[in-house]
C-alpha positions as CSV (number, residue, x, y, z in Angstrom):
1,M,1.7,15.0,25.8
2,V,-1.2,17.0,24.5
3,I,-3.3,15.8,21.6
4,T,-5.5,18.3,19.8
5,L,-8.4,17.3,17.7
6,C,-9.7,19.6,15.1
7,C,-12.9,19.6,13.2
8,V,-12.9,20.6,9.5
9,S,-16.0,21.8,7.8
10,G,-16.5,21.3,4.1
11,A,-15.5,18.5,1.9
12,L,-11.9,17.5,1.7
13,P,-10.6,16.0,-1.5
14,A,-10.1,12.6,0.1
15,Q,-13.7,12.5,1.3
16,Q,-16.3,10.7,-0.9
17,P,-18.6,13.3,-2.4
18,K,-22.3,12.6,-2.8
19,T,-23.1,11.3,-6.3
20,N,-26.3,11.5,-8.3
21,V,-25.6,8.4,-10.3
22,T,-23.8,5.1,-10.1
23,L,-22.1,2.9,-12.7
24,G,-23.1,-0.1,-10.6
25,I,-19.6,-1.5,-9.9
26,K,-17.9,-2.8,-6.8
27,P,-14.3,-1.4,-7.0
28,D,-11.3,-3.4,-6.0
29,Y,-10.2,-1.1,-3.1
30,W,-6.7,-2.6,-2.8
31,Y,-5.9,-2.0,-6.5
32,T,-7.2,1.5,-6.5
33,T,-4.3,2.8,-4.4
34,S,-1.9,2.0,-7.3
35,G,-2.7,5.2,-9.2
36,D,-3.5,3.4,-12.4
37,G,-7.3,3.6,-12.4
38,V,-10.2,1.8,-10.7
39,R,-10.3,-1.9,-11.2
40,V,-13.8,-3.4,-11.2
41,N,-14.2,-6.2,-8.7
42,D,-17.8,-6.9,-9.5
43,V,-20.6,-5.5,-11.7
44,L,-24.1,-5.3,-10.3
45,P,-26.7,-6.9,-12.6
46,G,-29.1,-4.5,-14.4
47,Q,-27.0,-1.4,-13.6
48,T,-25.3,1.0,-16.1
49,A,-22.0,-0.9,-16.1
50,A,-23.7,-4.2,-16.8
51,Q,-25.7,-2.8,-19.6
52,A,-22.6,-1.2,-21.1
53,G,-20.7,-4.5,-21.0
54,I,-18.2,-3.6,-18.3
55,K,-16.7,-6.7,-16.7
56,A,-15.0,-7.7,-13.5
57,G,-11.2,-7.1,-14.0
58,D,-11.7,-4.1,-16.2
59,I,-9.7,-1.0,-15.1
60,I,-11.5,2.3,-15.6
61,T,-8.9,5.0,-16.5
62,A,-11.1,7.9,-17.6
63,L,-14.7,9.2,-17.8
64,D,-15.2,11.7,-20.6
65,K,-11.4,12.1,-20.9
66,K,-11.1,13.0,-17.2
67,N,-8.3,10.8,-15.9
68,I,-9.2,8.4,-13.1
69,K,-6.1,7.6,-11.1
70,N,-7.8,6.2,-8.0
71,I,-11.1,5.7,-6.2
72,F,-11.2,9.4,-5.0
73,A,-10.8,10.8,-8.5
74,Y,-13.5,8.3,-9.7
75,K,-15.9,9.5,-7.0
76,D,-15.1,13.2,-7.7
77,V,-15.8,12.8,-11.4
78,L,-18.8,10.6,-10.9
79,G,-20.3,13.4,-8.8
80,T,-20.5,15.7,-11.8
81,Y,-23.1,13.5,-13.6
82,H,-26.8,13.3,-13.4
83,A,-29.3,10.5,-14.4
84,G,-29.7,10.5,-18.2
85,D,-26.2,12.0,-18.9
86,S,-24.2,10.2,-21.5
87,V,-20.6,9.3,-20.7
88,V,-17.6,7.9,-22.5
89,I,-15.7,5.4,-20.4
90,T,-12.1,4.6,-21.2
91,L,-10.9,1.3,-19.7
92,L,-8.3,-1.4,-20.0
93,R,-9.5,-5.0,-20.5
94,D,-6.7,-7.6,-20.6
95,K,-4.2,-4.7,-20.9
96,K,-5.9,-3.5,-24.1
97,P,-7.6,0.0,-24.2
98,M,-11.3,0.1,-24.9
99,V,-13.8,2.9,-25.1
100,I,-17.5,2.4,-24.1
101,R,-20.2,5.0,-24.6
102,T,-23.2,4.7,-22.4
103,R,-25.8,6.7,-20.5
104,F,-26.5,6.8,-16.8
105,A,-29.8,5.2,-15.9
106,K,-32.7,7.3,-14.9
107,D,-34.5,6.6,-11.7
């Protein structure tokens, strides 16, 4: 049996891209494989999500109308923002849709 290992240069879609901003959430990694969004496991105090009123249990389904189906899509879209950018977050809270407008914190 021969096993060949190959190195791939450049970012693959499944790799986490570098982001310039953070919402300040800890995602529920088990839930995020469902394809229904990114469920918030915890919110970090003082971060953008906390200031916007996002809570543990919320499910983020879109950022500026860009669908968030899983953690990879979330990281991809998050990577397009910079500190000070405003964002419209669509989420589900207790199965009810909500829209939150906020701005990413500046360093």
